[in-house]
C-alpha positions in Angstrom: -2.1 8.5 -22.7 0.8 7.3 -24.1 3.8 8.7 -25.0 3.5 8.2 -28.6 0.4 10.6 -28.3 2.1 13.1 -26.8 4.0 16.1 -28.1 7.5 13.9 -28.0 10.0 16.3 -25.8 13.7 15.6 -25.4 14.9 15.5 -22.3 16.1 19.0 -21.9 13.0 20.5 -22.7 10.5 18.0 -21.3 12.2 17.2 -18.1 15.0 19.1 -17.4 13.7 22.9 -18.3 10.4 22.2 -16.4 12.4 20.8 -13.4 15.0 23.4 -12.9 12.7 26.5 -13.4 10.3 25.4 -10.6 13.8 24.4 -8.3 15.1 27.7 -8.8 12.4 29.9 -7.4 11.5 33.0 -4.9 14.2 30.5 -2.0 16.6 31.4 -4.0 16.3 35.4 -4.7 14.0 36.2 -1.3 14.4 33.6 1.6 17.9 32.0 1.0 20.0 34.9 2.3 17.7 35.0 5.2 18.2 31.8 6.2 22.4 32.2 5.9 21.9 35.3 8.1 20.2 33.3 10.9 22.0 30.1 10.7 25.3 30.9 9.4 27.1 29.7 6.3 27.7 26.3 8.2 23.8 25.9 8.9 22.6 26.5 5.4 24.5 24.0 3.9 23.4 21.4 6.4 19.9 22.6 5.6 20.7 22.1 1.9 22.4 18.9 1.7 19.9 17.3 4.3 17.1 18.1 2.1 18.9 17.7 -1.5 19.5 14.3 0.2 15.7 13.4 0.4 15.4 14.6 -3.2 18.4 13.0 -4.5 17.3 9.6 -2.7 13.8 10.2 -4.4 15.2 10.9 -7.6 17.0 7.7 -7.7 13.5 5.8 -6.6 11.5 7.4 -9.5 14.7 6.8 -12.0 14.5 3.3 -11.1 11.1 2.6 -11.3 10.6 4.8 -14.6 13.7 2.6 -16.1 11.6 -0.8 -15.2 8.3 0.0 -17.2 6.1 1.5 -20.2 6.0 5.0 -19.0 2.8 6.4 -20.0 0.5 9.9 -18.8 0.3 10.5 -15.0 3.7 11.6 -13.5 4.2 10.3 -9.8 0.3 8.9 -9.7 1.2 6.6 -12.9 4.8 5.5 -11.2 2.9 4.5 -7.6 0.0 2.6 -9.3 2.2 0.9 -11.2 4.5 0.0 -8.4 2.1 -0.2 -5.3 -1.4 -0.8 -6.8 -4.2 1.3 -7.9 -5.3 2.2 -3.9 -1.7 3.8 -3.1 -2.0 5.3 -6.5 -5.4 7.0 -5.9 -4.7 8.2 -3.0 -1.9 9.9 -3.4 -2.6 10.9 -7.2 -6.0 12.6 -6.0 -3.8 14.9 -2.8 -0.8 15.3 -5.4 -3.2 17.0 -8.1 -4.8 19.1 -5.5 -1.6 19.9 -3.7 -0.4 20.7 -7.5 -3.5 23.1 -8.4 -3.1 25.2 -4.9 0.6 25.5 -5.7 -0.6 27.5 -8.7 -1.7 30.9 -6.8 1.0 30.6 -4.2 3.4 31.1 -7.1 1.4 33.9 -8.4 1.2 35.6 -5.1 4.9 35.6 -5.1 4.9 37.1 -8.2 2.6 40.2 -7.2 4.7 40.6 -4.1 7.5 41.4 -5.6 5.9 43.2 -8.6 3.9 45.3 -5.3 7.1 46.1 -3.9 9.2 47.4 -7.3 5.9 49.5 -7.9 4.2 50.0 -4.8 1.4 51.7 -6.6 -0.1 48.6 -8.0 -0.8 47.1 -4.2 -4.2 48.9 -4.6 -5.2 46.7 -7.7 -4.8 43.2 -5.8 -6.6 41.6 -8.3 -6.0 42.9 -11.4 -1.8 41.9 -10.2 -2.9 38.4 -9.6 -5.4 37.4 -12.1 -3.6 39.4 -14.7 -1.0 36.6 -14.9 -3.1 33.8 -14.2 -5.1 34.3 -17.1 -2.2 34.9 -19.6 -0.7 31.4 -18.1 -3.9 29.4 -18.8 -4.2 30.8 -22.2 -0.7 30.1 -22.8 -1.1 26.1 -21.7 -4.8 26.4 -22.9 -2.9 26.1 -26.7 -0.5 23.5 -25.5 2.0 22.5 -23.7 4.1 22.7 -26.8 3.9 26.4 -26.6 4.0 26.4 -22.5 8.0 25.2 -23.2 9.0 27.4 -25.9 7.6 30.2 -23.2 9.8 28.7 -20.6 12.4 28.8 -23.0 12.3 32.8 -22.5 12.0 32.7 -18.7 14.8 29.9 -18.2 17.1 33.2 -20.3 15.7 35.2 -17.6 16.3 33.3 -14.9 20.1 32.6 -16.3 20.6 36.6 -16.4 19.2 37.0 -13.2 21.6 33.9 -11.6 24.7 35.5 -13.7 23.8 39.0 -11.9 23.5 37.7 -8.2 27.1 36.4 -8.9 28.6 39.2 -10.8 27.2 41.1 -8.1 28.8 38.7 -5.4 32.4 38.7 -7.1 32.5 42.6 -7.8 31.3 42.6 -4.1 35.0 41.7 -3.2 34.0 38.1 -1.4 36.6 37.7 1.7 37.6 35.0 3.4 36.8 36.8 6.6 33.5 37.9 6.0 32.8 34.1 5.6 34.6 33.1 8.6 31.7 35.8 10.2 28.9 34.4 8.7 30.1 30.5 8.8 28.4 30.1 12.0 25.0 31.8 13.6 25.7 35.4 15.2 27.6 35.4 18.3 25.4 35.1 21.7 22.5 33.6 19.4 21.2 29.8 20.2 20.3 28.0 17.0 18.2 25.4 18.7 15.8 22.9 16.9 13.1 25.8 16.3 14.7 27.8 15.0 16.3 25.3 12.8 13.3 24.0 11.8 12.0 27.4 10.9 14.6 27.8 8.6 14.5 24.3 7.2 10.9 24.9 6.5 11.8 28.2 4.9 14.4 26.8 2.5 12.8 23.2 1.7 10.4 24.3 -1.3 13.6 25.0 -3.1 14.0 21.5 -3.7 10.5 19.8 -4.4 10.3 21.1 -7.8 11.8 18.1 -9.4 8.7 16.5 -10.2 7.8 18.9 -12.4 9.3 17.3 -15.4 8.0 13.6 -14.0 4.7 15.4 -14.4 5.3 15.5 -18.1 5.8 11.3 -18.5 2.9 11.2 -21.2 4.5 13.6 -23.6 8.2 12.3 -23.5 9.9 11.2 -26.5 12.0 8.5 -24.1 10.6 8.9 -20.7 12.8 5.7 -19.7 15.7 8.1 -20.7 14.7 11.7 -20.4 13.1 11.0 -16.5 16.3 9.8 -15.0 18.1 11.8 -16.9 16.5 15.2 -16.7 15.3 14.7 -13.3 18.8 13.9 -11.6 20.6 16.4 -14.1 18.1 19.1 -12.5 18.6 17.8 -8.4 22.2 17.9 -9.3 21.9 21.6 -11.0 20.0 22.6 -8.2 22.7 21.4 -5.6 25.7 23.2 -7.3 24.0 26.7 -7.3 22.4 26.8 -4.0 26.0 25.8 -2.7 27.7 28.2 -4.8 25.2 31.3 -3.9 25.1 30.5 -0.2 29.0 30.7 0.0 28.7 33.9 -2.1 26.6 36.2 -0.2 28.0 34.3 3.2 31.2 35.9 1.8 30.1 39.1 0.4 27.5 40.8 2.7 27.2 41.4 6.0 24.8 39.5 8.1 22.3 41.9 9.3 21.7 42.7 6.2 21.0 39.3 4.8 18.2 38.7 8.2 16.5 42.0 7.4 15.8 42.0 3.6 17.7 39.2 2.0 16.2 40.7 -1.8 17.2 44.2 -1.2 20.4 43.0 -0.5 21.0 40.8 -3.8 19.4 44.2 -5.9 22.0 46.5 -4.0 24.7 44.6 -4.6 23.9 44.3 -8.5 26.3 46.1 -10.3 26.2 48.0 -13.5 22.6 48.8 -12.9 21.5 45.8 -13.9 19.3 45.0 -9.9 16.3 44.8 -12.4 17.8 41.6 -13.3 17.0 40.1 -9.8 13.2 41.1 -10.1 13.2 39.9 -13.4 14.7 36.4 -12.2 11.4 36.5 -9.1 9.3 37.4 -12.0 10.8 34.6 -14.2 10.9 32.0 -11.1 7.4 32.3 -10.1 5.7 32.8 -13.4 7.8 29.5 -14.2 7.0 27.6 -11.6 3.2 28.3 -12.1 3.3 28.0 -15.4 4.9 24.1 -15.3 2.3 23.2 -12.3 -0.5 24.9 -14.7 0.7 22.2 -17.5 1.9 19.6 -15.4 -0.9 18.9 -12.9 -4.1 18.7 -15.6 -2.2 15.7 -16.9 -2.1 13.9 -13.6 -6.0 14.0 -13.0 -6.1 13.3 -16.8 -4.4 10.0 -16.3 -6.0 8.9 -12.6 -10.0 9.5 -14.8 -8.5 7.4 -17.9 -8.0 4.5 -14.8 -11.6 4.4 -14.5 -11.0 3.7 -10.9 -13.5 6.7 -10.5 -16.3 6.3 -13.1 -17.7 9.9 -11.9 -14.5 11.3 -12.7 -14.7 10.3 -16.6 -15.0 13.8 -17.9 -11.5 14.7 -17.4 -10.3 11.5 -19.1 -11.0 13.8 -22.0 -8.2 14.9 -24.1 -8.0 17.6 -26.9 -6.8 16.7 -30.5 -3.8 14.3 -31.4 -2.0 15.6 -28.3 -5.3 14.7 -26.2 -4.5 18.4 -24.2 -6.4 17.8 -20.8 -8.5 20.7 -21.1 -11.3 19.9 -18.7 -8.2 19.0 -16.1 -7.0 22.3 -17.0 -10.0 23.9 -16.3 -10.5 22.8 -13.0 -7.0 23.6 -12.0 -7.8 27.1 -12.8 -10.8 27.3 -10.7 -8.9 26.1 -7.9 -6.3 28.8 -8.5 -8.4 31.4 -8.8 -10.9 30.4 -5.6 -7.5 30.7 -4.0 -6.3 33.5 -5.0 -9.6 34.9 -4.1 -9.7 33.8 -1.1 -6.0 35.0 0.0 -7.2 38.3 -1.1 -10.2 38.9 0.9 -9.1 37.3 4.0 -5.8 39.3 4.0 -6.9 42.1 6.0 -7.5 40.0 8.8 -5.9 36.5 9.3 -5.8 35.5 5.6 -2.1 35.7 5.3 -2.0 33.1 8.6 -4.3 30.6 6.7 -2.7 31.0 3.6 0.9 30.1 5.0 -1.0 27.0 6.8 -2.6 25.8 3.4 1.2 26.1 1.9 2.1 23.9 4.6 0.2 21.7 4.0 0.8 21.4 0.5 4.2 20.8 1.0 2.8 17.8 3.3 1.2 16.4 0.8 4.4 16.9 -1.2 6.1 15.1 1.2 3.8 12.1 1.4 4.2 11.9 -2.4 8.1 11.6 -1.7 7.5 9.2 0.8 5.4 6.7 -1.3 7.6 6.9 -4.2 10.4 6.1 -2.3 8.6 3.5 -0.9 7.3 2.1 -4.3 10.5 1.5 -5.5 12.0 0.4 -2.3 9.5 -2.7 -2.3 10.1 -3.0 -6.0 13.6 -4.1 -5.3 13.3 -5.9 -2.0 10.6 -8.1 -3.2 12.9 -9.2 -6.4 10.2 -10.2 -8.7 12.5 -11.2 -11.9 10.2 -8.0 -13.8 11.7 -5.3 -12.1 14.6 -4.9 -14.7 15.1 -1.2 -14.4 17.6 0.4 -17.0 18.8 3.0 -13.8 21.6 0.5 -11.9 22.4 3.4 -9.1 19.4 2.1 -7.0 19.5 0.2 -3.8 16.3 -0.4 -1.7 17.8 1.3 1.5 18.1 4.4 -0.9 14.5 4.2 -1.0 13.6 3.5 2.7 16.2 6.8 3.3 14.0 8.6 1.2 11.0 7.5 2.6 12.2 8.1 6.5 13.5 11.4 5.5 10.6 12.1 4.1 8.3 11.7 6.9 10.8 13.1 9.8 11.1 16.4 7.8 6.9 16.6 7.6 7.0 16.0 11.9 9.9 18.6 11.9 7.9 21.1 9.9 4.6 20.9 11.2 3.3 17.7 13.1 -0.5 18.9 13.1 -0.7 19.0 9.3 1.5 16.0 8.8 -1.4 14.6 10.7 -4.3 16.2 8.8 -2.0 14.9 5.7 -1.7 11.7 6.5 -5.2 11.6 7.6 -6.6 12.7 4.1 -4.2 10.4 2.5 -5.4 7.2 4.6 -9.2 7.9 3.8 -8.7 8.6 0.0 -6.6 5.1 0.2 -9.6 3.1 2.0 -11.8 5.1 -0.4 -10.2 3.8 -3.7 -9.0 0.5 -2.2 -13.0 -0.8 -1.8 -13.3 0.3 -5.5 -9.8 -1.4 -6.6 -9.8 -4.7 -5.2 -9.7 -6.4 -8.8 -7.8 -3.7 -10.2 -3.9 -4.4 -10.9 -1.2 -3.4 -13.4 1.3 -5.6 -12.4 2.4 -3.8 -9.6 5.4 -5.1 -6.6 2.6 -5.9 -4.1 2.2 -9.4 -5.4 6.1 -9.8 -5.6 6.7 -8.3 -2.2 4.3 -10.9 -1.0 5.7 -13.8 -2.8 9.0 -12.3 -1.5 7.8 -12.2 2.3 6.4 -15.8 1.8 9.2 -17.7 0.3 11.4 -16.2 3.0 9.0 -16.6 6.0 8.6 -20.4 4.6 12.4 -21.2 4.4 12.6 -20.0 7.9 9.6 -22.3 9.2 10.8 -25.2 7.4 14.2 -25.0 9.2 12.2 -24.8 12.4 11.3 -28.4 14.0 7.6 -29.1 14.5 6.2 -28.7 18.0 2.9 -29.3 18.8 2.5 -25.6 20.7 3.0 -24.6 17.3 0.4 -26.5 15.6 -2.3 -25.3 13.5 -5.2 -26.8 11.9 -4.2 -27.1 7.5 -7.9 -28.7 6.1 -7.8 -30.4 2.8 -11.8 -30.4 1.7 -12.8 -33.4 -1.0 -16.1 -32.2 -2.5 -18.0 -33.4 -5.7 -20.1 -31.2 -7.6 -23.5 -31.4 -4.9 -24.7 -28.0 -2.8 -24.0 -30.0 0.2 -20.2 -30.0 -0.6 -20.4 -26.1 -0.5 -21.9 -26.5 2.7 -18.8 -29.0 3.7 -16.5 -25.8 2.9 -18.6 -23.7 5.1 -17.6 -25.9 7.9 -14.7 -26.4 7.3 -14.3 -22.5 7.4 -15.7 -22.6 10.9 -13.3 -25.4 12.3 -10.5 -23.3 10.6 -11.4 -19.8 12.0 -8.4 -17.9 10.3 -6.0 -20.0 12.2 -4.8 -22.0 9.1 -5.0 -23.0 5.3 -8.1 -24.1 3.7 -7.4 -26.0 0.8 -10.4 -27.3 -1.5 -9.8 -30.4 -3.8 -12.3 -32.1 -5.8 -11.6 -35.2 -8.4 -13.5 -34.9 -11.9 -14.2 -37.2 -14.8 -13.5 -35.4 -18.4 -12.5 -38.4 -20.9 -12.2 -35.2 -23.0 -10.9 -31.6 -23.1 -9.2 -32.3 -19.7 -7.5 -29.2 -19.7 -10.4 -27.0 -20.1 -12.7 -28.8 -17.6 -9.8 -28.3 -15.1 -9.7 -24.6 -15.6 -13.4 -24.0 -15.6 -14.1 -26.1 -12.1 -11.1 -24.2 -10.7 -13.1 -20.9 -11.5 -16.4 -22.3 -10.3 -14.6 -23.1 -6.9 -12.8 -19.3 -7.0 -16.0 -17.5 -7.7 -17.8 -19.6 -4.6 -14.7 -18.4 -2.5 -15.6 -15.0 -3.6 -19.1 -15.2 -3.4 -19.0 -16.4 0.3 -16.0 -14.6 1.9 -14.4 -17.9 2.5 -10.9 -18.1 1.4 -9.5 -21.2 0.5 -6.9 -22.8 -2.3 -8.7 -25.1 -4.9 -7.4 -28.3 -6.5 -8.4 -29.6 -9.2 -7.6 -33.5 -10.6 -9.1 -34.7 -13.6 -9.5 -38.1 -14.6 -10.7 -40.4 -17.4 -13.3 -42.6 -16.0 -14.9 -43.3 -12.6 -12.2 -46.6 -12.3 -9.4 -44.4 -11.8 -10.8 -42.3 -8.6 -7.9 -44.1 -6.6 -5.1 -43.6 -7.7 -6.6 -39.7 -8.6 -7.4 -39.4 -4.5 -3.8 -40.6 -3.8 -2.5 -38.0 -6.0 -4.9 -35.1 -4.8 -4.2 -36.0 -1.3 -0.3 -35.2 -2.0 -0.9 -32.2 -4.3 -0.8 -29.4 -1.8 2.6 -30.8 -0.1 4.7 -27.9 -0.2 7.1 -27.9 2.6 5.7 -26.8 5.7 2.4 -26.1 4.4 1.0 -29.3 3.7 -2.6 -30.9 4.6 -2.7 -32.1 8.1 -6.7 -32.6 8.3 -8.3 -34.1 5.8 -12.5 -33.4 5.7 -15.4 -35.3 3.6 -18.8 -36.0 4.1 -20.4 -39.3 5.3 -21.6 -41.1 2.3 -25.5 -41.1 2.9 -26.0 -44.0 0.3 -24.5 -47.3 0.8 -23.2 -48.4 -2.4 -20.2 -45.9 -1.7 -19.5 -47.5 1.2 -16.6 -49.2 -0.6 -15.2 -46.0 -2.0 -15.6 -44.5 0.9 -13.7 -47.2 3.1 -10.5 -46.8 0.4 -9.9 -43.2 0.7 -10.2 -43.4 4.7 -7.3 -45.8 4.5 -5.4 -43.9 2.0 -6.0 -40.9 4.3 -4.4 -43.0 7.2 -1.4 -44.6 5.1 -0.7 -40.7 4.0 -0.9 -39.9 8.4 -3.0 -37.3 7.8 -5.8 -36.4 10.4 -9.6 -37.9 8.8 -12.7 -35.9 9.8 -15.9 -37.0 8.3 -18.9 -34.8 8.3 -22.2 -35.8 9.0 -24.8 -33.2 8.1 -28.0 -32.6 10.3 -31.6 -32.7 8.9 -32.0 -29.2 10.5 -29.9 -26.2 10.9 -28.7 -27.3 15.0 -25.7 -25.1 14.9 -27.7 -22.5 15.4 -30.7 -24.4 17.3 -28.6 -26.5 19.2 -27.1 -26.0 23.3 -23.9 -27.3 23.2 -20.8 -28.2 21.1 -20.1 -32.2 22.7 -16.6 -33.7 22.5 -17.1 -37.7 23.5 -14.1 -38.7 25.3 -12.6 -42.3 24.8 -9.0 -41.3 24.7 -6.3 -39.0 24.3 -5.0 -40.5 20.9 -8.5 -38.5 19.2 -9.8 -36.4 22.0 -7.0 -34.2 22.2 -7.8 -33.3 18.5 -11.2 -32.8 19.3 -11.3 -30.7 21.9 -8.9 -27.8 20.2 -11.6 -28.3 16.7 -14.3 -27.7 19.1 -12.1 -24.9 21.1 -12.1 -23.6 17.4 -15.8 -23.8 16.7 -16.4 -22.1 19.8 -14.3 -18.7 19.1 -16.5 -18.0 16.1 -19.3 -15.7 16.5 -22.1 -18.1 15.5 -20.9 -20.7 17.7 -19.2 -18.7 20.5 -22.6 -18.9 22.8 -22.5 -22.3 23.0 -21.1 -24.1 25.5 -18.2 -26.9 25.0 -19.2 -30.4 27.2 -16.6 -33.0 27.7 -18.3 -36.3 28.0 -17.5 -39.9 29.0 -19.0 -43.1 29.1 -17.5 -45.0 32.2 -18.6 -47.9 34.2 -20.0 -46.6 38.0 -16.9 -47.9 39.7 -14.5 -45.4 37.7 -16.6 -42.6 37.5 -14.3 -40.8 40.3 -11.2 -41.3 39.0 -12.7 -40.3 35.4 -14.1 -37.1 36.6 -10.6 -36.2 38.2 -9.1 -37.1 35.4 -11.7 -34.3 32.7 -11.3 -32.2 35.2 -7.5 -32.2 34.9 -7.6 -32.5 31.6 -9.8 -29.3 30.9 -7.5 -27.4 33.8 -4.2 -28.8 31.8 -5.7 -27.8 28.3 -7.2 -24.1 28.9 -10.2 -24.8 27.4 -13.2 -23.8 29.1 -15.7 -26.5 29.2 -18.1 -28.8 31.3 -16.8 -31.9 31.9 -20.4 -34.8 32.1 -18.9 -38.2 33.3 -21.6 -41.0 32.4 -21.9 -43.8 35.0 -23.6 -46.0 32.8 -23.7 -50.2 31.7 -26.2 -48.8 28.7 -25.3 -49.2 25.6 -22.8 -46.0 24.3 -25.6 -45.7 21.2 -28.2 -44.9 23.5 -26.4 -43.0 25.8 -24.7 -41.3 22.9 -29.0 -39.7 21.7 -29.9 -39.2 25.2 -27.1 -36.7 26.2 -26.6 -35.3 22.4 -29.3 -35.4 20.9 -30.3 -31.5 21.2 -26.7 -30.7 20.7 -25.6 -27.9 18.1 -22.3 -29.7 17.3 -21.1 -33.4 18.4 -17.4 -34.7 17.9 -17.0 -38.2 17.9 -13.4 -40.3 17.5 -13.0 -43.5 15.5 -10.4 -45.8 14.4 -10.3 -46.7 11.0 -11.2 -50.4 10.2 -9.6 -52.4 7.9 -11.5 -53.1 5.1 -12.9 -56.6 6.2 -14.5 -54.8 9.2 -15.5 -52.1 7.0 -19.0 -53.1 6.2 -20.0 -53.5 9.8 -18.6 -50.0 10.3 -20.5 -48.1 8.1 -23.5 -50.0 9.7 -23.1 -49.2 13.1 -21.9 -45.9 12.3 -24.9 -44.9 9.9 -26.9 -45.9 12.5 -26.0 -44.3 15.3 -25.9 -40.6 12.8 -29.1 -41.1 11.9 -31.2 -37.9 13.0 -28.4 -36.7 15.0 -27.1 -33.0 14.7 -24.2 -32.0 13.0 -21.5 -34.5 13.5 -17.5 -34.7 12.6 -16.4 -38.1 13.3 -12.4 -37.6 13.9 -9.9 -40.4 13.3 -6.5 -38.2 14.6 -2.5 -39.3 14.1 -1.9 -38.4 17.3 0.2 -35.1 16.3 -1.8 -32.5 18.7 -1.4 -32.4 22.3 -4.3 -30.0 24.5 -1.6 -29.5 27.1 1.1 -27.8 25.4 
């Protein structure tokens, strides 16, 4: 739902009002005094400022994200999914919706407790005291968010009067510096350790978690880019000022023990001119306004999530009634969750229900903190990635603010309840993994791409500045393919050789006399589809030529087109030409590869699937120049699970008089290379072709070195090599530049 379809609320009514009414909850009236009494004014101020620092950091992050994109319905879900992607957005969106729905019954229960304290006779009708306000608030929200906002104006007036009553009672209660000094620290002889601080922090922290109520209304704002940052930050700072003033006021007026015993009664008794009823009105206003804001806001999160169609089974909840698209089905779900929770809490109150309800309340806080952490991470990633598209109109932001907000949120979660924090983390992680499986192809122009780009850019700069060394050598393949199916098999072979250790590129030259750009895009798309279908990650490069006569120049272009700083292909893999008429073009290709000082790898496919049927990986050693690269490639092949059980054999044909020296050299080579291999020294004066067939006929893969022939010698080279490879297992012919070393 876009903003134009909603109610078009202004900053005050759409963001500030829902946020401030949720910020000023029961903590202000019933818990703040207790915190001051237990840890002193200084301790309460410390707790307030740390809690508010998290709220301010998160508010700044929200402001940066919301002013950098067209904001639609969904509140935190929308902002996170458009920044970190649908996976994070879905996991947080679902958990945040559930936690918001579970918050409604706690506000209602808080209202019921305040009413029954004032009128004890109502305690025998718990269902009526809880369900009547829930039903009324649901009807108001069902009529429309416009009516809910109008109702909140009335509630805001009552809340303002109750806060005025608190200050009036404090001023007329003769505040003094001496009383403030007495209450400044914890009571004499009282040890304020980490557990006491944690308990009081947990009591107070819900007071600063209400500012997302305005963000939840994102789809109903006239100008969300302006209203969200202005309304959110104004609500946070207003809350900071009021809470600070109340802490100092109660610390300067009321005795410590009164605050510890019953802070709510102390405030009521301190009210002047019989205005204690306004304190009750404040509690009622605070609880009902928070419940109403949540009933209105939470369904909009579910509606926006369903509208993105990540989980098609939730499409019912994308429905909205009328032009304003009121999320009626999502409201009903919120009502059912709230009613079920209230029923459960009442039915179990006589046993351990109170403790269980507190645990669920803390779990809600954990999900809220998880939302804060992810919002801060989203903004930090957007800023750190330095995407040119990240141009927020809100300029008071730096990525370090988001990092602080994320770390602080996680630390607070651990501080409050480590066990529940781990449960919340597990729930969010599971939902993320489920959502990610469904959203791999879903993108909202989020910051992940920018983050990866910036990370790669920085890494490339560092990599380019480092001197090359054989210890750091990695295979970077450029596979030359055509249109035949066998060339797709060539890509699979390259994937086995690469073994996720380097970068795999696939190049193809296409004859396209007409409409070359369209043909090129089509071929690239086909290669990408094969990459996705086969599960082999590679990067396609396609060069178009008007006719076959331009092939040589196009090949030179293709071989150099993947030159990207330190990530330059160092191995060119192509197939052995099966037909003699292709021999001349193949010779020119080999010479072009040699002239560009690239390793040349030629694959001769087997007549049968010897990769699985053969017994060994045979490396024919005829010198270190090619042998080092062949042994490394054999090791990479052997590291694949398909070939893990194949033993590497290092074979060498020598004359009988050199047998002992050759065996010693090969054993030393294997030891230095740290590659498990069986050494086989063949002392014979037979032709190499006969020995080659005798020993490697049953191999799974063969690696055989060669020296690129000159043009005049190529016909003889092609004839002899073609005869040698005929009826043999899969063979890789290797011509190395000498840039690898096995004993590094």
